[in-house]
C-alpha positions in Angstrom: 23.1 -6.1 -20.7 22.2 -8.1 -17.4 22.4 -11.9 -17.5 19.8 -14.5 -16.6 20.7 -15.4 -13.2 23.0 -18.3 -13.3 21.7 -20.0 -10.3 18.6 -20.8 -11.6 17.9 -24.7 -12.3 17.8 -25.8 -15.9 14.5 -27.5 -17.1 14.6 -31.1 -18.5 14.5 -29.2 -22.1 17.8 -27.6 -21.1 15.9 -24.2 -20.4 16.3 -22.0 -17.6 13.9 -22.6 -15.2 12.3 -20.3 -12.0 10.9 -22.5 -9.3 8.2 -20.7 -7.4 6.1 -21.2 -4.2 2.9 -18.9 -3.9 0.6 -19.0 -0.8 -2.5 -17.0 -1.9 -4.8 -19.1 -4.1 -5.6 -15.7 -6.4 -4.8 -13.8 -9.5 -1.1 -14.1 -8.4 -1.4 -17.7 -8.6 -2.9 -17.3 -12.1 0.3 -14.7 -13.0 2.9 -17.1 -12.1 1.4 -19.9 -13.3 1.3 -18.7 -16.8 5.0 -17.1 -16.9 7.2 -19.2 -19.3 9.4 -21.5 -17.5 8.2 -20.7 -14.1 7.4 -23.8 -12.5 5.4 -24.3 -9.0 7.5 -26.4 -6.0 5.5 -27.9 -3.3 6.3 -27.7 0.5 9.9 -28.2 1.4 11.1 -27.9 -2.5 14.0 -25.7 -3.3 13.0 -22.2 -4.5 14.0 -19.3 -6.6 10.7 -16.9 -5.9 8.7 -17.0 -2.8 5.2 -14.9 -2.9 4.6 -15.8 1.0 1.9 -14.2 3.5 3.3 -12.4 6.3 2.7 -15.4 8.6 5.0 -17.6 6.5 7.6 -14.6 6.7 7.3 -14.5 10.4 7.9 -18.0 11.2 10.6 -18.7 8.6 12.4 -15.9 7.4 15.4 -15.8 10.0 16.0 -19.5 9.2 15.8 -19.6 5.7 19.4 -19.4 4.0 18.9 -17.4 0.6 21.3 -17.9 -2.4 22.0 -14.6 -4.3 19.2 -14.8 -6.7 16.6 -15.4 -4.6 13.8 -13.0 -4.2 10.7 -12.8 -1.6 7.6 -10.5 -1.5 8.2 -8.9 1.9 10.9 -7.0 3.9 11.6 -8.6 7.1 10.1 -5.7 9.3 7.6 -4.5 6.9 5.3 -3.7 9.4 7.0 -0.6 10.4 5.0 1.0 7.6 1.8 -1.8 7.4 0.8 -1.5 11.1 -1.4 1.8 11.8 0.4 2.3 15.1 3.7 2.0 13.9 3.5 3.7 10.8 2.3 6.9 12.7 5.2 6.5 15.3 7.4 7.0 12.4 5.8 9.6 10.6 5.9 11.7 13.6 9.3 11.2 14.4 10.2 11.8 10.9 8.2 15.0 11.1 10.0 16.1 14.4 13.5 15.3 13.0 12.4 17.0 9.7 11.6 20.5 11.5 14.7 20.3 13.8 16.9 20.2 10.8 15.1 21.5 8.2 12.9 23.8 9.6 9.1 24.1 9.8 8.4 24.9 6.3 10.1 21.5 5.2 8.4 19.6 8.3 4.9 20.9 7.0 5.2 18.5 3.8 4.5 15.8 6.1 1.4 17.1 7.4 -0.4 14.8 5.5 -2.0 12.1 8.1 -4.9 12.9 10.7 -4.1 13.4 14.4 -3.3 9.6 15.6 -2.7 8.2 19.4 -2.0 4.7 20.1 -4.2 3.1 22.5 -4.2 2.4 25.5 -0.5 3.9 25.9 -1.6 7.4 24.6 -4.9 7.4 25.9 -4.1 10.5 28.5 -2.6 12.5 25.4 -5.8 11.6 23.3 -8.3 12.8 26.2 -6.5 16.4 26.1 -6.7 16.6 22.5 -10.5 15.5 22.7 -11.3 18.1 25.1 -9.5 20.9 23.2 -12.3 20.2 20.3 -15.4 18.8 21.8 -18.2 17.5 19.6 -15.5 16.4 16.6 -15.8 13.0 15.5 -13.0 10.5 16.2 -12.3 6.6 14.5 -10.8 3.9 16.2 -9.0 1.2 14.5 -7.2 -2.1 15.5 -3.4 -1.8 14.4 -3.1 -5.0 12.7 -6.4 -5.9 11.1 -7.7 -5.1 7.6 -11.0 -5.1 5.8 -12.6 -2.7 8.3 -12.7 -5.2 11.3 -13.2 -3.6 14.7 -13.5 0.0 13.4 -15.9 2.2 15.0 -16.8 5.9 15.2 -17.7 8.0 18.3 -17.9 11.7 19.4 -18.4 11.2 23.4 -15.6 9.9 25.8 -18.2 7.8 27.4 -18.1 5.2 23.9 -14.4 4.9 24.8 -14.6 4.4 28.2 -17.1 1.5 27.6 -14.8 0.1 25.1 -11.9 -0.1 27.3 -13.9 -1.7 30.1 -14.8 -4.1 27.8 -11.8 -5.0 26.4 -10.6 -5.3 30.1 -13.3 -7.9 30.8 -12.1 -9.9 27.5 -8.6 -10.0 28.7 -9.9 -11.0 32.2 -11.9 -13.7 30.7 -9.3 -15.4 28.2 -6.3 -15.3 31.2 -6.4 -18.0 33.5 -4.6 -17.7 36.8 -1.7 -19.8 36.2 -0.7 -17.8 33.0 2.5 -16.1 33.4 2.9 -12.2 33.3 4.5 -12.0 30.2 2.1 -14.1 28.5 -0.7 -11.9 30.1 1.0 -8.9 28.8 1.2 -10.4 25.2 -2.5 -11.3 25.1 -3.4 -7.8 26.5 -1.2 -6.1 24.1 -2.9 -8.2 21.0 -6.2 -7.3 22.3 -5.3 -3.7 23.4 -3.6 -2.4 20.3 -5.6 0.4 18.5 -5.1 3.5 17.1 -7.9 6.4 17.9 -7.5 9.1 14.8 -9.4 12.2 14.0 -12.2 11.2 11.6 -12.1 13.6 8.5 -15.4 15.1 8.3 -15.1 16.8 5.2 -14.4 14.1 2.6 -14.7 15.1 -1.0 -17.9 13.5 -2.4 -18.7 12.5 -5.8 -22.5 12.0 -6.3 -22.8 12.6 -2.2 -20.9 9.4 -1.7 -17.5 9.3 0.2 -14.8 7.3 -1.4 -10.8 6.6 -1.0 -8.1 5.8 -3.4 -5.8 2.8 -3.6 -2.7 3.1 -4.9 0.3 0.7 -5.9 3.7 1.4 -5.0 6.6 -1.2 -5.3 9.8 -0.8 -3.1 12.6 -2.9 -4.6 15.2 -1.0 -2.2 15.4 0.8 1.0 19.3 1.2 0.7 19.1 3.0 -1.7 15.2 4.1 -1.6 14.3 2.4 -5.1 10.3 3.2 -5.6 7.8 2.3 -8.3 4.4 3.7 -8.9 1.8 2.0 -10.7 -0.1 3.7 -13.3 -3.5 2.1 -12.6 -5.4 2.2 -9.3 -8.7 2.6 -8.0 -11.5 4.8 -6.1 -13.6 2.8 -3.6 -16.9 4.2 -3.0 -19.7 3.8 -0.1 -23.2 2.6 -1.3 -25.0 5.2 1.0 -24.9 8.9 0.7 -22.4 10.4 3.6 -23.8 12.4 6.5 -22.4 13.3 10.0 -25.9 13.0 11.1 -25.3 9.1 11.9 -22.1 7.7 12.8 -23.0 4.1 13.3 -23.8 3.2 9.4 -21.0 1.5 8.2 -21.6 1.5 4.7 -21.5 5.4 4.7 -18.0 5.6 6.4 -16.3 2.6 5.6 -15.4 2.2 1.6 -13.6 -1.2 2.1 -15.1 -3.3 -0.6 -15.2 -6.5 2.0 -17.7 -4.1 3.9 -19.6 -2.6 0.9 -20.4 -6.3 -0.6 -22.2 -6.7 2.6 -24.2 -3.6 2.2 -28.1 -4.6 1.2 -28.0 -2.6 -2.1 -24.8 -3.7 -3.4 -25.0 -4.5 -7.0 -22.0 -6.8 -7.8 -22.3 -5.8 -11.7 -22.0 -1.9 -10.9 -19.5 -2.9 -8.0 -18.5 0.3 -6.1 -15.1 1.8 -7.9 -14.0 3.8 -10.5 -10.5 3.4 -12.0 -7.9 5.9 -11.3 -8.2 7.3 -14.9 -11.5 8.0 -14.5 -11.3 9.8 -11.4 -8.3 11.8 -13.0 -10.5 12.4 -16.2 -13.3 13.5 -13.8 -11.4 16.0 -11.7 -9.6 17.6 -14.5 -13.1 18.4 -16.3 -14.4 19.8 -13.1 -11.2 21.9 -12.0 -8.8 22.0 -14.7 -5.3 20.4 -15.4 -3.4 22.3 -13.1 -5.2 21.8 -9.9 -5.2 18.0 -10.7 -1.5 18.1 -11.4 -0.9 19.8 -7.7 -3.2 17.2 -6.3 -1.5 14.3 -7.9 2.1 15.9 -6.9 0.9 16.0 -3.5 0.4 12.0 -3.5 3.5 11.8 -4.6 4.8 13.4 -1.7 2.9 11.3 0.7 4.3 8.3 -1.1 8.2 9.4 -0.8 7.9 10.8 2.7 6.4 7.8 4.2 9.1 5.6 2.9 11.7 8.0 3.9 10.0 7.8 7.3 10.6 3.9 7.7 14.2 3.8 5.6 16.3 4.0 8.7 14.1 1.2 10.5 13.5 -1.3 7.8 16.0 -4.1 7.6 17.1 -3.7 4.0 17.8 -7.1 2.5 18.6 -7.7 -1.2 16.2 -10.5 -1.4 13.2 -8.6 -0.6 10.8 -6.4 -2.7 7.4 -5.0 -1.2 4.2 -4.1 -3.1 2.2 -1.8 -0.9 -1.3 -0.9 -1.5 -1.6 3.0 -0.2 -5.2 4.0 1.2 -5.5 7.8 0.5 -8.6 10.0 1.4 -9.4 13.4 -0.2 -10.9 16.2 1.6 -13.6 18.5 -0.1 -10.1 21.2 -0.5 -8.6 18.4 -2.7 -6.0 17.8 0.0 -4.8 14.4 0.2 -4.6 12.4 3.6 -2.7 9.1 4.1 -5.2 6.5 6.0 -3.0 3.3 5.9 -0.3 1.3 4.2 -1.2 -2.4 3.4 1.5 -5.1 3.3 -0.9 -7.4 1.4 -3.3 -5.5 -0.5 -5.9 -7.7 -1.8 -5.5 -9.3 -5.3 -8.8 -10.9 -5.0 -10.8 -9.3 -8.4 -14.3 -7.6 -7.4 -15.0 -7.8 -11.5 -13.6 -8.7 -14.7 -12.1 -5.2 -15.4 -10.6 -5.5 -11.7 -9.0 -8.7 -12.4 -7.4 -7.6 -15.8 -6.0 -4.6 -13.9 -4.6 -6.7 -10.8 -3.3 -9.1 -13.4 -1.2 -6.7 -15.2 -0.1 -4.8 -11.8 1.3 -8.5 -10.6 2.6 -9.2 -13.8 4.3 -6.2 -14.2 5.6 -6.4 -10.5 7.7 -9.6 -11.7 8.7 -8.0 -14.7 10.5 -5.2 -12.6 11.6 -7.9 -10.3 13.1 -9.5 -13.4 14.1 -13.1 -12.3 14.7 -13.7 -15.7 17.8 -11.0 -16.3 16.1 -9.3 -19.2 16.8 -5.6 -17.9 19.4 -3.3 -17.8 18.8 -1.7 -14.5 18.6 1.8 -16.3 14.9 1.4 -17.0 12.6 4.2 -16.1 9.5 2.4 -16.8 8.4 -1.1 -16.8 5.0 -2.0 -18.3 2.5 0.4 -16.1 5.5 1.0 -13.3 7.2 4.5 -13.4 10.4 4.8 -11.5 9.5 7.5 -9.3 12.6 7.6 -6.9 16.2 6.3 -7.1 17.9 7.5 -4.4 16.3 10.8 -5.2 13.7 11.9 -7.5 13.6 10.9 -11.4 12.4 12.7 -13.8 11.3 12.7 -17.6 12.7 15.3 -20.1 9.9 17.1 -21.8 10.4 18.9 -24.9 8.7 22.7 -24.4 8.3 24.4 -27.8 6.7 27.2 -26.2 10.1 28.2 -24.9 11.8 27.5 -28.0 12.7 24.1 -27.8 13.7 24.1 -24.3 13.8 20.8 -22.0 11.6 21.1 -18.9 11.9 18.3 -15.9 8.6 16.9 -14.5 8.4 14.2 -12.2 8.4 10.9 -13.8 5.1 9.7 -12.1 1.9 9.1 -14.1 -0.6 7.9 -11.9 -4.3 7.8 -13.7 -2.7 8.5 -17.2 -2.7 6.1 -19.7 -1.2 2.6 -19.4 -0.4 1.2 -22.5 1.7 -1.3 -20.7 1.7 -4.1 -23.2 3.3 -1.5 -25.9 6.0 -0.6 -23.4 6.8 -4.1 -22.7 7.0 -5.5 -26.4 9.6 -2.6 -26.6 11.4 -3.0 -23.5 11.6 -6.7 -23.2 13.1 -9.0 -25.9 11.6 -12.7 -25.9 12.4 -14.7 -23.1 16.2 -15.5 -23.3 15.1 -18.9 -22.0 12.8 -19.7 -25.0 15.3 -19.3 -27.4 17.1 -22.6 -26.4 14.4 -24.8 -26.7 
């Protein structure tokens, strides 16, 4: 049994305390505030746990000395997976290496992201592909923005030429003559970093509406790779019925909640989300269990392969963990496509139900990170998190009575299944050891 971390300071009452810093003013703040024996420190106070934003990380990580027990919620170069251009670059390289080392069949398991080109560096490659597929729809996205900002769809090269021209004018306008060339390039890169991606024209629709899935994945180590998958998640629906006859309606084509909230007919009571359990039940009723198991297995594959694609480039650090928000889109053949991975998935709730789900998610993230030292390290489940990969796939043993009591091994993933997290935590976690000393 692991012991509470000995470096953690004692409170005045003689109990161990965890000193935390927290930048976001939303659900995570509530979770940490209500955790027994966690005390918030301000400004330059010493801390054991820091839930920071990526801006803080960029400015401070390289200058901070961290003791053994300290934890922080991002890896140093998390952007290798969470910037759209770098994610695709890493996935393409991984695909190429797999094909070379293992053959085409194995490499085909990475065919889960749409054709994507970094702009402007791969503009000519994109034009070749564009000309091979006349009339198809493409989507342009800034590499480092979220919440649907700066995204547009197009079908004509003219649209993108206009965009390039406008961008050049912006760059010309913001750069005085006396700026150095390197500063100029830096600004140009900042303004000019987009990806262009083939738009999935045949999304799976429910009630005529497009949706995508938000799936939560916790990585506690890259060497060895250790990955936890959360049981809850949700589908985000657009408020307008889907049609390719117009490509300018953002409420039809973009499912981000921040976009949908501004739609004229948005109903805050009804919202635009289904819980993952609801979606899983709907699909099972329509297609049967086997089809749905295959679909969810394909999503597991996306998660692991995408993490493996950056495993060698992420700077692994024992102080770091990362809670990723995966955005996955289903096409009408129920094939899942990876759209992007978020380093700071929003914890701001859109409803009371959403708040409760995110509260549980964040509480369980802290339970897995285990600052209090209450876990043995052998757990396959902690609250709503299931350990899906631990330097290799993690399996559950199922007793199969149809084959005379033989054991069968299935992946230890339960996305969209019942999340009886509180029952699991009661069995798993003894009372906080710190509380006994009061």
